[in-house]
TIKOL-795244 format. One line per field, with one value per residue (C-alpha): residue number from 0; x, y, z. Coordinates in nm, 3 decimals. Each point is the difference from the previous one (the first is absolute). Layout:
! TIKOL-795244
n (NUM  ...)
px (X  ...)
py (Y  ...)
pz (Z  ...)
//
This chain:
! TIKOL-795244
n (0  1  2  3  4  5  6  7  8  9  10  11  12  13  14  15  16  17  18  19  20  21  22  23  24  25  26  27  28  29  30  31  32  33  34  35  36  37  38  39  40  41  42  43  44  45  46  47  48  49  50  51  52  53  54  55  56  57  58  59  60  61  62  63  64  65  66  67  68  69  70  71  72  73  74  75  76  77  78  79  80  81  82  83  84  85  86  87  88  89  90  91  92  93  94  95  96  97  98  99  100  101  102  103  104  105  106  107  108  109  110  111  112  113  114  115  116  117  118  119  120  121  122  123  124  125  126  127  128  129  130  131  132  133  134  135  136  137  138  139  140  141  142  143  144  145  146  147  148  149  150  151  152  153  154  155  156  157  158  159  160  161  162  163  164  165  166  167  168  169  170  171  172  173  174  175  176  177  178  179  180  181  182  183  184  185  186  187  188  189  190  191  192  193  194  195  196  197  198  199  200  201  202  203  204  205  206  207  208  209  210  211  212  213  214  215  216  217  218  219  220  221  222  223  224  225  226  227  228  229  230  231  232  233  234  235  236  237  238  239  240  241  242  243  244  245  246  247  248  249  250  251  252  253  254  255  256  257  258  259  260  261  262  263  264  265  266  267  268  269  270  271  272  273  274  275  276  277  278  279  280  281  282  283  284  285  286  287  288  289  290  291  292  293  294  295  296  297  298  299  300  301  302  303  304  305  306  307  308  309  310  311  312  313  314  315  316  317  318  319  320  321  322  323  324  325  326  327  328  329  330  331  332  333  334  335  336  337  338  339  340  341  342  343  344  345  346  347  348  349  350  351  352  353  354  355  356  357  358  359  360  361  362  363  364  365  366  367  368  369  370  371  372  373  374  375  376  377  378  379  380  381  382  383  384  385  386  387  388  389  390  391  392  393  394  395  396  397  398  399  400  401  402  403  404  405  406  407  408  409  410  411  412  413  414  415  416  417  418  419  420  421  422  423  424  425  426  427  428  429  430  431  432  433  434  435  436  437  438  439  440  441  442  443  444  445  446  447  448  449  450  451  452  453  454  455  456)
px (10.946  0.351  0.323  0.306  -0.086  0.053  0.016  -0.145  -0.141  -0.323  -0.110  0.154  0.214  -0.201  0.087  -0.327  -0.049  0.042  -0.296  -0.273  -0.198  -0.268  -0.298  -0.338  -0.106  -0.367  0.029  -0.282  -0.140  0.313  -0.012  0.062  0.128  -0.039  0.367  0.052  0.390  0.105  0.028  -0.136  -0.299  -0.058  -0.287  0.073  -0.044  -0.321  -0.184  -0.213  -0.360  -0.300  -0.104  0.326  0.129  0.311  -0.020  0.211  0.192  -0.004  0.367  -0.179  -0.156  0.405  0.140  -0.228  0.131  0.384  -0.112  -0.149  0.344  0.164  -0.171  0.042  0.385  -0.031  -0.108  0.197  0.349  0.017  -0.047  -0.181  0.285  -0.046  -0.036  -0.109  -0.331  -0.032  0.014  -0.269  -0.219  0.048  -0.144  -0.316  -0.054  0.030  -0.245  -0.302  -0.021  -0.028  -0.217  -0.256  0.023  -0.120  0.387  0.047  0.314  0.258  0.336  0.247  0.271  0.354  0.313  0.324  0.289  -0.166  -0.294  -0.309  -0.126  -0.397  -0.104  -0.323  -0.178  -0.383  -0.218  -0.263  -0.290  -0.104  0.194  0.150  0.184  0.240  0.125  0.165  0.073  0.227  0.141  0.252  0.235  0.205  -0.160  0.336  0.249  0.379  0.062  0.149  -0.322  -0.428  0.081  -0.283  0.142  0.160  -0.247  -0.292  -0.061  -0.087  -0.173  -0.272  -0.002  -0.115  -0.213  -0.168  -0.031  -0.143  -0.268  -0.100  -0.033  -0.299  -0.147  -0.015  -0.204  0.251  -0.036  0.314  0.033  0.282  0.050  0.172  0.259  0.236  0.307  0.160  0.313  0.234  0.365  0.067  0.283  0.182  -0.009  -0.354  -0.085  -0.383  -0.012  0.194  -0.128  -0.369  0.090  0.231  -0.305  -0.270  -0.090  0.072  -0.359  -0.050  0.307  -0.096  -0.304  0.212  -0.017  0.192  0.125  0.016  0.303  -0.037  0.290  0.120  -0.288  -0.005  0.427  0.085  0.202  -0.200  0.077  -0.278  0.138  -0.165  0.122  0.142  -0.177  0.110  0.315  0.013  0.241  0.250  0.178  0.057  -0.241  -0.179  -0.390  -0.248  -0.188  -0.254  -0.309  0.265  -0.021  -0.344  0.000  0.271  -0.228  -0.280  0.177  0.183  -0.360  -0.114  0.322  -0.016  -0.403  0.161  0.245  0.251  0.331  0.107  0.335  0.078  0.160  0.147  -0.130  0.309  -0.148  -0.026  -0.370  -0.306  -0.055  0.333  -0.206  -0.235  0.220  0.179  -0.253  -0.093  -0.295  -0.024  0.087  0.033  -0.097  0.158  0.273  0.043  0.408  0.211  0.335  0.134  0.044  -0.248  0.190  0.026  -0.215  -0.272  -0.035  -0.070  -0.245  -0.168  0.085  0.182  0.375  0.303  0.273  -0.236  -0.142  -0.367  -0.030  0.272  -0.181  0.007  0.030  0.080  -0.199  -0.103  -0.240  -0.309  -0.332  0.202  0.244  -0.315  -0.060  -0.364  -0.016  0.209  -0.200  -0.316  0.095  0.151  -0.359  -0.214  0.253  -0.079  -0.342  0.017  0.209  -0.243  -0.321  0.145  0.194  -0.312  -0.252  -0.296  0.244  -0.032  0.231  0.126  0.079  0.390  0.268  0.381  0.195  0.277  0.159  0.216  0.262  0.067  0.220  0.039  0.138  -0.061  0.108  -0.164  -0.308  -0.055  -0.183  0.054  -0.282  0.010  -0.290  -0.137  -0.187  -0.203  -0.084  -0.313  0.190  -0.392  -0.305  -0.145  0.098  -0.061  0.003  0.389  0.060  0.336  0.199  0.373  0.209  0.372  0.005  0.307  -0.162  -0.148  -0.040  -0.377  -0.114  -0.330  -0.107  -0.201  -0.242  -0.002  -0.160  0.022  -0.172  0.232  0.172  0.044  0.296  0.006  0.240  0.187  0.112  0.236  0.068  0.229  0.096  0.301  0.009  0.023  0.271  0.249  0.038  -0.094  -0.369  -0.214  -0.330  -0.252  -0.314  -0.333  -0.267  -0.334  -0.213  -0.344  0.127  0.387  0.271  0.306  0.302  0.341  0.271  0.165  0.348  0.000  0.342  -0.029  0.369  0.175  -0.102  -0.049  0.277  0.000  0.227  0.365  0.062  0.267  0.258)
py (9.952  -0.137  0.159  -0.049  -0.134  -0.381  -0.168  -0.365  -0.119  -0.119  -0.352  -0.201  0.258  0.062  -0.131  -0.132  0.247  -0.102  0.061  -0.125  -0.289  0.106  0.158  -0.175  0.249  -0.036  0.015  0.144  -0.126  0.019  0.257  -0.141  0.204  -0.227  -0.006  -0.341  -0.157  0.072  0.391  -0.114  -0.074  0.339  0.255  0.295  0.334  0.163  0.332  -0.120  -0.073  0.258  -0.198  0.018  0.335  0.059  0.292  0.303  -0.068  0.400  0.077  0.227  -0.316  -0.154  0.304  -0.053  -0.297  0.091  0.289  -0.230  -0.233  0.340  0.123  -0.369  0.021  0.345  -0.143  -0.256  0.119  0.063  -0.351  -0.304  -0.243  -0.385  -0.032  0.320  0.154  0.197  -0.296  -0.156  0.286  0.028  -0.362  0.080  0.313  -0.229  -0.290  0.235  0.139  -0.332  -0.118  0.307  -0.081  -0.393  -0.191  -0.315  0.115  -0.181  0.128  -0.249  0.057  -0.134  0.062  0.168  0.106  -0.036  0.179  -0.114  0.161  -0.027  -0.065  0.134  -0.243  0.119  -0.202  0.116  -0.219  -0.188  -0.137  -0.284  -0.175  -0.144  0.242  0.279  0.378  0.132  0.364  0.117  0.236  0.011  0.263  0.017  0.276  0.035  0.123  0.289  0.188  -0.024  -0.214  0.220  -0.081  -0.290  -0.154  0.184  0.084  -0.411  -0.069  0.304  -0.051  -0.364  0.073  0.302  -0.268  -0.240  0.226  0.067  -0.315  -0.030  0.316  -0.036  -0.333  -0.173  -0.392  -0.177  -0.298  -0.060  0.002  0.321  -0.023  0.297  -0.023  0.262  -0.131  0.044  -0.022  0.057  0.249  -0.272  -0.199  -0.111  -0.173  0.057  -0.116  -0.290  -0.125  0.034  -0.200  -0.268  -0.019  -0.087  -0.345  -0.109  -0.102  0.425  0.122  -0.208  0.240  0.319  0.019  0.378  0.249  0.371  0.195  0.374  0.140  0.345  0.168  0.373  0.078  0.396  -0.026  -0.300  -0.291  -0.202  -0.363  -0.337  -0.317  -0.125  -0.356  -0.101  0.053  0.219  0.265  -0.299  0.110  -0.154  -0.290  -0.167  -0.005  -0.020  -0.318  -0.106  0.306  0.272  0.103  0.049  0.233  0.219  0.018  0.137  0.232  0.125  0.052  0.180  0.299  -0.059  0.137  0.290  0.071  -0.083  -0.177  -0.243  -0.223  -0.321  -0.087  -0.331  -0.241  0.066  -0.116  0.277  0.038  -0.258  -0.158  -0.220  -0.255  -0.023  -0.082  -0.227  -0.218  0.096  0.237  0.230  0.367  0.343  0.346  0.365  0.201  0.329  -0.008  0.010  0.079  -0.071  0.381  0.096  0.012  0.270  -0.220  -0.056  0.366  0.087  -0.297  0.063  0.353  0.055  0.025  -0.209  -0.087  -0.008  -0.282  -0.074  0.010  0.209  -0.101  -0.359  -0.121  0.313  0.184  0.262  -0.284  0.205  0.139  0.252  -0.299  -0.103  0.092  0.056  -0.114  -0.330  -0.114  0.079  -0.184  -0.302  -0.051  0.036  -0.226  -0.260  0.052  -0.121  -0.300  -0.093  0.052  -0.193  -0.279  -0.053  0.147  -0.202  -0.275  0.061  -0.178  0.325  0.024  0.090  0.042  0.057  0.285  -0.019  0.201  -0.083  0.081  0.177  0.273  0.214  0.310  0.301  0.342  0.314  0.070  -0.349  -0.272  -0.410  -0.246  -0.293  -0.308  -0.018  -0.293  -0.151  -0.351  -0.155  -0.109  -0.067  -0.094  0.221  0.268  0.366  0.279  0.169  0.423  0.064  0.334  0.088  0.231  0.089  0.137  0.263  0.396  -0.014  -0.331  -0.196  -0.381  -0.085  -0.346  -0.135  -0.154  0.252  -0.317  -0.344  -0.376  -0.142  -0.258  0.256  0.211  0.358  0.250  0.273  0.257  0.205  0.389  0.202  0.401  0.186  0.156  -0.339  -0.032  -0.300  -0.272  -0.324  -0.036  -0.220  0.001  -0.182  -0.159  -0.022  -0.233  0.080  -0.313  -0.066  -0.211  0.083  0.269  -0.134  0.204  -0.081  0.216  0.103  0.180  0.271  0.135  0.344  0.043  0.362  0.230  -0.203  -0.028  0.294  0.152  0.051  0.339  0.090  0.288)
pz (12.568  0.183  0.049  -0.220  -0.337  -0.031  -0.274  0.070  -0.270  -0.095  0.160  0.284  0.232  0.240  0.292  0.234  0.246  0.375  0.144  0.244  -0.075  -0.253  0.166  -0.124  -0.268  -0.115  -0.367  -0.179  -0.311  -0.199  -0.297  -0.378  -0.257  -0.274  -0.129  -0.071  0.021  -0.347  -0.080  -0.356  0.148  0.171  -0.073  -0.158  0.132  -0.071  0.057  0.281  -0.056  0.080  0.247  0.189  -0.095  0.129  0.274  0.042  0.311  0.243  0.009  0.292  0.200  -0.085  0.158  0.248  0.130  -0.029  0.258  0.209  -0.025  0.065  0.310  0.141  -0.053  0.157  0.323  0.006  -0.008  -0.345  -0.164  -0.061  -0.002  0.107  0.381  0.061  0.106  -0.343  -0.189  0.223  -0.056  -0.343  -0.010  0.191  -0.228  -0.292  0.138  0.112  -0.344  -0.133  0.284  -0.060  -0.353  -0.036  -0.001  0.162  0.178  0.217  0.149  -0.020  0.269  -0.020  0.150  -0.092  0.199  0.339  -0.086  -0.171  -0.320  -0.211  -0.337  -0.040  -0.285  -0.148  -0.193  -0.215  0.005  -0.348  -0.265  -0.112  0.313  -0.198  -0.162  0.178  -0.105  0.309  0.033  0.262  0.148  0.294  0.232  0.241  -0.046  0.127  0.394  -0.176  -0.128  -0.040  -0.360  -0.204  -0.309  0.128  0.019  0.114  -0.366  -0.088  0.309  -0.070  -0.325  -0.026  0.312  -0.181  -0.291  0.256  0.140  -0.361  -0.064  0.277  -0.055  -0.369  0.030  -0.201  -0.078  -0.120  -0.164  0.244  0.320  0.157  0.276  0.098  0.243  0.237  0.060  0.311  0.046  -0.349  0.103  0.172  -0.271  -0.140  0.313  0.019  -0.365  0.026  0.328  -0.185  -0.333  0.199  0.258  -0.263  -0.011  -0.370  -0.118  0.119  -0.188  -0.337  0.009  -0.014  -0.386  -0.043  0.267  -0.065  0.220  0.050  0.202  -0.063  -0.254  0.097  0.007  -0.053  -0.313  -0.171  -0.247  -0.104  0.078  -0.148  0.199  -0.342  -0.002  -0.361  0.062  -0.304  0.102  0.030  0.330  0.360  0.055  -0.225  -0.051  0.263  0.015  -0.260  -0.050  0.126  -0.346  -0.019  0.356  -0.167  -0.335  0.225  0.174  -0.350  -0.135  0.249  -0.027  -0.379  0.020  0.229  -0.238  0.286  -0.161  0.298  -0.020  0.172  0.339  0.135  0.194  0.200  0.322  0.201  0.043  0.162  -0.388  0.139  0.201  -0.289  -0.288  0.178  0.030  -0.404  0.071  -0.302  0.162  -0.125  0.107  -0.062  0.145  0.025  0.103  0.312  0.051  -0.365  -0.183  -0.337  -0.304  -0.263  -0.236  0.317  0.102  -0.400  0.008  0.357  0.068  0.358  0.060  -0.159  0.237  0.285  0.204  -0.063  0.374  0.164  0.340  -0.019  0.313  0.134  0.289  -0.274  -0.197  0.097  -0.089  -0.226  -0.149  -0.268  -0.369  -0.033  -0.356  0.028  0.309  -0.183  -0.335  0.205  0.220  -0.314  -0.168  0.327  -0.114  -0.318  0.047  0.265  -0.241  -0.298  0.163  0.234  -0.192  -0.221  -0.092  -0.348  -0.287  -0.142  -0.350  -0.044  -0.281  -0.072  -0.210  -0.248  -0.269  -0.276  -0.068  0.335  -0.121  -0.274  -0.122  -0.211  -0.071  0.064  -0.182  -0.127  0.123  0.069  0.070  0.216  0.094  0.314  0.089  0.247  0.124  0.210  0.307  0.184  -0.044  -0.282  -0.275  0.089  -0.140  0.051  -0.049  -0.103  0.093  0.060  0.219  0.075  -0.330  -0.079  -0.093  -0.353  -0.062  0.023  -0.010  -0.205  0.021  -0.276  0.096  0.306  0.203  -0.067  0.132  0.235  -0.236  -0.273  -0.091  -0.090  -0.208  0.235  -0.192  0.126  -0.158  0.074  -0.113  -0.101  0.409  0.171  0.188  -0.075  0.295  0.076  0.168  0.176  -0.114  0.203  -0.201  0.219  -0.103  0.216  -0.016  0.185  0.249  -0.003  -0.071  -0.178  -0.137  -0.149  -0.119  -0.354  -0.031  -0.191  -0.128  -0.191  -0.164  -0.087  -0.268  -0.394  -0.254  -0.247  -0.239  0.122  0.216  -0.191  0.130)
//
């Protein structure tokens, strides 16, 4: 990931990069992810069908790639930066792995700052040539260090997922393409060169792009690019379809009970050139030089007040600078996204949830009720099982009925005991359906002690 934070906005603020004339790049059949122009037309997320079950990505394999990148840096002056021998050796390593697995690979060259840079582009044969799902990560480091988290982690993650595509015999309905970018640390030079120099007809075939930049930070957060701008911070939403890409990743982390937070499209990584051309984008990020808050430490563990990656852009960004749990979870999330978005192409069912009223208060020892409603937003109605979390001590939530058919509603009753502490709590109501999991929130206030006789003297 690039150096000092810059809020560049979402679209139209990436100046064309001065590079050599476009190299003729053989474009293997472009893959399609089935993301229509309108976000409302996008398929909902789903559990993978049995024939295309999502694999468990091997952490050992991902770390094996990282160890190779570390060894390359060690043998080449301690880094893998643009224009240095360590970067070219990294390109050769990635390409050799992909070639052996049966990908159609191309090394695209460009020039920047008087040095030659490279992108590795790999296409998996098959899939709809007019509907491309692309995944990318930058392969270069800064000159200060080997760049194992930034961004060996993302590069190794998508490499192992690509190799698993080959090993598993996965036959997606969409065409899959992977990219490893050069000179990201100098201003997104490689990805900008690739996207800008694609013929418009080929560029239009890329329907979605997932970016993975820093997925193993040692004091990790679990951030997902805010495709729908639900956080209402920074730049606006991503291009049409970005909300769906975000939702797929949210569903994965929800399935393993890991809460996530949004991160803005602030222009600091290689999704930038894609969203500039209106291509839906998404991805995960475990944090760079920003500091983990107390609330985040309570939610995710780790150390509050410390950087997510204290070795960001430093010589200590080595193999010891990786959180294995975060790396493993994110690698599996990448696979889930590939198998879900590029999978069978089945139009899955989806629903939304709401609660009314959305706030309520009760004395300790008393109870309150509210109505949870569901609405079919795509396809057919599915059975939705209801549950609640985030309740204070001594409080319980029951649903009548305990499950509904999407389109129906249930009554939620929250009961408290005399020992339930006073305060305001955000209760998360979860609906788990056959094809999707959705949530809504209820603000519960438990008041102080109830009324009674005057205490007198």
